[in-house]
C-alpha positions as CSV (number, residue, x, y, z in Angstrom):
1,M,8.3,14.4,-17.6
2,I,6.5,16.5,-15.1
3,E,3.2,17.6,-16.3
4,R,1.4,19.3,-13.6
5,I,0.8,19.4,-9.7
6,A,-1.3,16.3,-8.9
7,H,-2.4,16.9,-5.4
8,I,-1.6,18.4,-2.2
9,G,-1.7,16.0,0.7
10,I,-2.9,17.2,4.0
11,A,-2.5,15.1,7.0
12,V,-5.7,15.0,9.2
13,R,-6.8,13.1,12.3
14,S,-10.2,12.6,11.0
15,I,-11.6,12.9,7.3
16,D,-15.0,13.2,9.1
17,E,-14.2,16.0,11.0
18,T,-12.2,17.7,8.4
19,R,-14.4,17.5,5.1
20,P,-17.1,20.1,6.3
21,L,-14.4,22.9,5.6
22,Y,-14.0,21.9,2.2
23,E,-17.5,21.2,1.5
24,T,-18.5,24.7,2.6
25,L,-16.1,25.9,0.3
26,G,-18.1,24.0,-2.6
27,L,-15.8,21.0,-3.2
28,K,-16.6,17.5,-2.8
29,I,-15.0,14.3,-1.6
30,E,-15.2,12.0,-4.7
31,A,-13.8,8.9,-3.0
32,I,-12.4,7.7,0.2
33,E,-9.8,4.8,-0.2
34,E,-8.0,2.9,2.3
35,V,-4.1,2.2,1.4
36,A,-3.5,-0.7,3.9
37,E,0.3,-0.8,2.9
38,E,0.5,2.8,4.0
39,E,-1.9,2.4,7.1
40,V,-4.0,5.4,5.7
41,R,-7.6,6.5,4.7
42,V,-7.4,9.0,1.7
43,A,-10.1,11.2,0.8
44,L,-9.9,12.8,-2.7
45,I,-11.3,16.1,-3.2
46,S,-11.2,17.9,-6.8
47,C,-10.0,21.4,-7.1
48,G,-9.9,22.5,-10.5
49,E,-7.2,20.1,-12.5
50,S,-5.6,19.3,-9.1
51,H,-6.7,17.5,-6.1
52,I,-6.5,17.7,-2.4
53,E,-5.9,14.7,-0.5
54,L,-6.9,14.5,3.3
55,L,-4.6,11.7,5.0
56,E,-6.0,9.9,8.1
57,P,-4.0,7.2,9.8
58,T,-5.5,3.8,10.3
59,S,-3.1,3.0,13.1
60,E,-0.9,4.7,15.7
61,T,2.2,3.2,13.8
62,S,1.4,4.9,10.4
63,P,3.7,7.3,8.9
64,I,0.9,9.7,8.9
65,A,0.1,9.0,12.6
66,R,3.8,9.7,13.4
67,F,3.7,13.0,11.2
68,L,0.7,14.2,13.2
69,D,2.4,13.4,16.4
70,R,5.4,15.4,15.5
71,R,3.6,18.2,13.8
72,G,0.3,18.1,14.2
73,P,-2.5,18.5,11.4
74,G,-1.2,20.3,8.0
75,L,0.5,20.1,4.7
76,H,2.2,16.6,4.4
77,H,3.4,16.4,0.9
78,L,3.1,18.0,-2.6
79,C,2.6,15.6,-5.6
80,L,3.7,16.1,-9.2
81,A,2.2,14.1,-11.9
82,T,4.8,12.6,-14.2
83,D,4.6,10.5,-17.5
84,D,7.9,8.4,-16.5
85,V,7.9,7.8,-12.5
86,K,10.7,5.1,-13.1
87,G,12.6,7.7,-15.4
88,D,12.2,10.6,-12.8
89,D,13.3,7.9,-10.0
90,A,16.6,7.1,-11.9
91,R,17.4,10.7,-12.5
92,L,16.9,11.8,-9.1
93,K,19.0,9.0,-7.6
94,E,21.7,9.7,-10.1
95,A,21.7,13.4,-9.3
96,G,22.2,12.6,-5.3
97,F,18.8,13.1,-4.3
98,R,17.4,10.8,-1.5
99,V,14.3,8.8,-2.2
100,L,12.2,7.2,0.3
101,R,11.8,3.5,-1.5
102,P,14.3,1.6,-3.6
103,E,11.9,1.6,-6.2
104,P,8.5,3.2,-7.1
105,T,5.5,1.5,-5.6
106,R,1.8,1.4,-5.9
107,G,-0.3,4.1,-4.1
108,A,-3.5,5.4,-3.8
109,G,-5.8,4.7,-7.0
110,G,-3.2,2.2,-8.1
111,C,-0.8,4.9,-9.3
112,W,2.8,4.2,-9.2
113,V,4.6,6.8,-6.7
114,Q,8.0,7.7,-5.3
115,F,8.7,10.2,-2.5
116,V,11.8,12.3,-2.4
117,H,13.1,13.1,1.3
118,P,12.5,16.6,2.5
119,K,16.2,16.8,3.5
120,T,17.1,16.9,-0.1
121,T,14.0,19.1,-1.3
122,G,14.6,22.3,0.7
123,G,12.1,20.8,3.4
124,V,9.1,19.6,1.3
125,L,8.2,15.9,0.9
126,L,7.9,15.4,-2.7
127,E,5.6,12.7,-4.4
128,L,6.1,11.7,-7.9
129,S,3.0,10.0,-9.2
130,Q,2.2,8.3,-12.5
131,G,-1.3,6.9,-13.2
132,A,-2.1,3.3,-12.9
133,D,-2.1,2.5,-16.4
134,G,0.7,4.4,-17.3
135,D,-0.9,7.9,-17.5
136,D,0.0,10.8,-15.0
137,G,-1.5,10.6,-11.6
């Protein structure tokens, strides 16, 4: 079941160049993590019950680098916290929605994640995330 907006992912060319905006607004980066499989560095910023993720590519071939080349910096995805990513994945596939991976995989913070293609969601890349220990992400 979907429980809340977990985070908003924002593609940036540089976390270091982008962070002053959020820090000026009184928000703090809680952690920066590299997700090698996705070729991305992720800065996690708390914002109330949700988070903002700044996504910086670590290679020119990463999905975030391709996004930046095509669209420039900006909103990359909306992430919804779920308590059953595998069940949500199955329901989406059964209903004809296009997911990006055959099965949920591990993402930042060890969460289980699945992405739903923007062509089937009205133009927004949607991420579903369940916490590493089965809690919502």
